[in-house]
N, C-alpha and C positions, 0 to 999 in steps of 0.2 A: 750500546755500550759507553762505559763511563768516560771521563773526561780524564787525560794524562798527559806527561810531558813525554818525549823522544828519547831514545838512548841507543847504544849501540848497536850496531846489525852484524850479526855473524853469520858465517857461511854454513847453507844447508848442506849436508852429509846423507846420503842413504842408508837405510836400513832394513833389515829383511823384515818383512811383514808376515803377521800369523793369517794365513787363510784361512778362512771361516764359510762353510757351504750353506749352511742353513739361512733361508730368507726371510724368517718371521721375525718380528718385531713386536714388542710388547711394553705398553706404558707400565712405569713403574713409580711407587709410592716411595718418595721422600720424607725421611722421619724429621717431625717440627719440634726443635728444643723450645724450651720455655724463653719469654723475651730476656731474662735475666742473663740465661745460658747463652743468649744469641749475642748478646752485649759482652760478656767476657770473653767467648770463642774470637769475636770480632778483635777486642782490644788484642788478644795476644799475638792473633795472625799479624796484625797491622804492626806491633811493635817488632815481631821477628823479619817484617818486612824491611821495617827502618833500619835494623842492626844489619842485613843481609845487603842492602842496598841505601847507603846513607846519601847516595847523590840523587835519589826519587824522595827525599824527605819532604818536600814542598808538595809535590804530587800525592804523595802517602796521606799527609796531613788535609791536603783538598778533599780526596775520595773517603776519607773517614768521617768528614764532616757532611759531605752528602750523603754516605750511607744511614749515620745518625737519624737524619730528615727522612730516610724511605723506612728505617725501622720503625721511627715514632710513627707515622702514616699508617704503616701497617698494625701496629698496636690497636690505632684507634679504629681501625675498620674490622678486629677482631669480633666476629660475632653478628657485624650487622650488615650482612649481605641482604639486597632486595628481595623479593619473593619474584620469582620468575617462572615464564610458563613454558618450561623446557625437560617435557618428560624424558627420562631415561632411553625408551625406545627410539624417540625423535633423535636424540644426540648420538645413539647409538647408529641410526641411519646415516645421518651425516658422515660419521667418521667412516662407515662403510664406503660410501662414495667418496674417500678422500677429502673431505670438506672440514676443516676445523671448526669447532663447535661455536666459537664466538662470532664466526664469520656471519656477515647480516642479520645478526639479532639487535635489535633495537633494545639495548642495555642502559639503563640510566647510570649516571656516573655520580658518587657522592660527591656534592661540588663542594660542601665546604671544607672536607678533609682534604680534599686533593688541590682544591685551587691554595690553601694555605703552604700546602707541601712545595707546590710550586713556586711561589712568592719565596718561601724559606731557602728553596734551592736557589733560585734568582740570586739573593743576595748572597749565597755562600759561593757561589760562582762568580759573582762581580769581585767579592774581597780576594779570592783565590785564584785571580790572574785571567777571569773572562773582562772584568773590567767595563767599559761603557757599554760594550754589547749586551752584556746580561743585565744590565741596567736598564737600558732600552725596552727589554724585553718585559722586565719587572712594570716600569712604567706603564706600558702599553697594557697589559692585564689591569693594574690597578684603575686605569681610566676607562677601561672599557672599550678601547681601541680595538684589542684583540680580545674575543669575548672568551672566558676561560672554560665555559662549558664546552663550547663548541670544538675549542682545542682540546680538551682532555678527552672529549668523544671520537675525536678524529684519530689520537692516538691510540686509545683503546681498540678501534676499528683496524688501526694499522693502515691508515688512510695517509700515507707519507708526501702524496701529489697534491693533496688539499692543503696540508699544514705546508708544506714549501711553498705553494703558491700564494699563501695566506700572507705568511711570513714577508715574502719578497715585495708583496702588494704595499706592506707597511713600512718598508724600508729596514727590515730587520735580519738578523744573520738567520738563514734558514737550518742550518745544521744544527746552530745552539737551541733554536727553538724547538727541532724535532727532540734533541738529546733532553732538554728540561721538561717537554711533555713526557717521553717515555720514563723519564725518573720518576716522575711526579703519579703516573698511571701504574707504573709496575706493581706495587702492593695489591691495588686491587685487581690485576689482570691476574696476580699471583693467587689472591682469595677466590676467585673465581674457577680459575682451573682445578683448586684443589677440593673445591665444593660440588664441580659438575663433572671432570673428566672420570669416567669408569675405571675403576683397577683393574690391570692386566688385560683390558681390550689389545687386540692386536691392531699395530698400528705399523704400516709398510712404506711410509715416505720420510723424506729426510727433512720436512720442516714440521713445526709445533703443531699438535693434536688439538691442542687448544686454541693459539692465537694465529698460527699460520706464520711466525717469524722463523728465522734460521736458526740454528744453534750456534750458542758462544763457542762452545767446545765439545769435546768428548771426554768424559772421566770415566776411567776405567778401573772396576773394584773389584779385585780376585777374578779377574781374567772376563768379568762383563763389561761390554762398551757400552758407556750410556751416554746418550747424546743429551744435552742441555739448554733450554730454550733460553735463549739470549736476552727476553722480555718479562716472561711470566715464570721463567725457571722450571717449567715441567720438566720432566725425563721418560727418556724411551730408551729401551735396550736395541741395539742395533748388532746383529750377527751376519751381515753380508757387508763382504770387505769390497766397496765401490764407493764413488763420489757421492755424497749426500747433496750435492745440488743436481746434478745431470745423471747420475747413476750410471756413469763409465765404468767399466772393472777391466778394461784392458791394459795392456803395458802403460799406456798414458796416465793411468792412477797408482802412484806410489806413496809409500810412507817414507820419512826423513827426519832426519835429527841435526839441529843447528851445531849441537854440542854432543859428541860421542861419549862425554863422562857423565852425562845427564840424559840417558837414554830413556829414563821414565818421560822426557819431555819430549814430543814429538809434533810433526806437521803431516797429514795427509794432503796432498798436490795433486790435482788434476789439471794434467795438459790439454785434456780437451775442452774445458770451460773455464781454465786459469781460475778455478775456485781453490780455496784452502780450507783446512779445519785443524784446529789446535787440538791433539790428544794428550792427555795428562794421566799416570799413575798414581792412583789417592788411595788413603786407608777407606774412607766413604763418601758418599755423596755429601757434596755441599747445601745447606738448608739455604732457603732465599732469605735475606738478600745476599750472603756471605761468598754466594758463586763469583760477584764482582772482584773479590779480593784475590781468588784464583786468576780471574781476567787479566786482572792487574799484575801480577805476579808473573805471569807468561807474556809480557806485551813483547818481549824480544821475539818470541815466536811469530807475532803477527809482523813486525818491522822486518824480519829475515823473508818471509814469505813476500810481503808486499816488495822489497829489494829485487825478487827474482822473478816480478810481474805477476804475482800470483794476487787475488782480491776477493773480498766477498760479493756475491751478486746481490744485486737489487732483492728488494721484498718481493716474494710470489704474488701475482695477482689472482684474487678469487673473485668470483661472480657475488655483488651484493644484494641479488635479488632474494 
C-alpha cells in the first residue's frame, strides 16, 4: 500500500449481495497502455482526485511523485528481464499445488535500476512528510549499512519478517522500510508476473498466483469480479461469494457500503476472520501502477472497515524450499 494521510470515517451500511455459485477462478490479462498513455491517464486521475478532495492535496502530490518514480523504474526494466529456468510445465505444476510461481525461486534483482528507485523514493517520502525516518533509511542504504540487494530480494520474495528484523536491528522504522522496498520492487514483480503467469490458468485462491500477496481490492467490470494484487497488480476472476482470506461463506460474511448513495464502492466484511476487502465498480481494469490511484481514492473504505474492527491479515507464509 502507498503512503497517505487519514480522512473522515463513515458508518457502514449493509447492502444486498449478488450470490454466485460457480467456484472457478481464472487468471486475467490486463491491457498495458504505452508509457505516454499511462502518464496521461495518471495525470487526469490525480487532477480529478485533487478537485474532488482538496483536503487531500498534499497526500495526492506525494502519491503522484511516488508513482512517477515507480513508472520510471518500470520503463527502465521494459524488455530487460533475466533469463530464468522456469518452464511453463513447472510453473503450471506449482500453480496446481496452490504455490505462487515466484515463491522459493532464486530470481536475481536488477540492482542498479531498483536501488536507484529506492533512493529516489526515500528522498520523495522525506520531502513529503516522512522526514528523518526516510532520511535514515536512505543513509543506511547509501552507506551500505543496509545492503540494497538483500533488501530488494527479500521484498520480491515477500519475506516481511526478514525486512522487519533487519530494520529494527539497524534502528530504522520497519513499516517504512517495508513500504519503500515494496514500492521499489513492484515494477520488477509486475514485469515478472506479466512474463511468467500463464494466461487463463485456473486459480482458486484468494492470494496472488504470482507473488502470494493479498489483493488490494476487487475491481468489478461488467459483472466480472476481478481481484487485483496489492504488489504486482496481477488479476484473477473470482466467482465464489466468500471471504478471500479464510473462505467463509456463512452469514458471517457480508457486503456493506459506507455510503448508500455511492453503492458502486463497497466492502466485503468477514466476521469469522475480521478481514475486509474493498470492491469497486470500474469501467475497465486499472493498469500497473495506476491501481494505486484507486487504492487512494477509496481510502475512506479502509478507514470505515478499520473503525469497525476489521483489518487485512498478515501475508500468507509459504515454504521457501
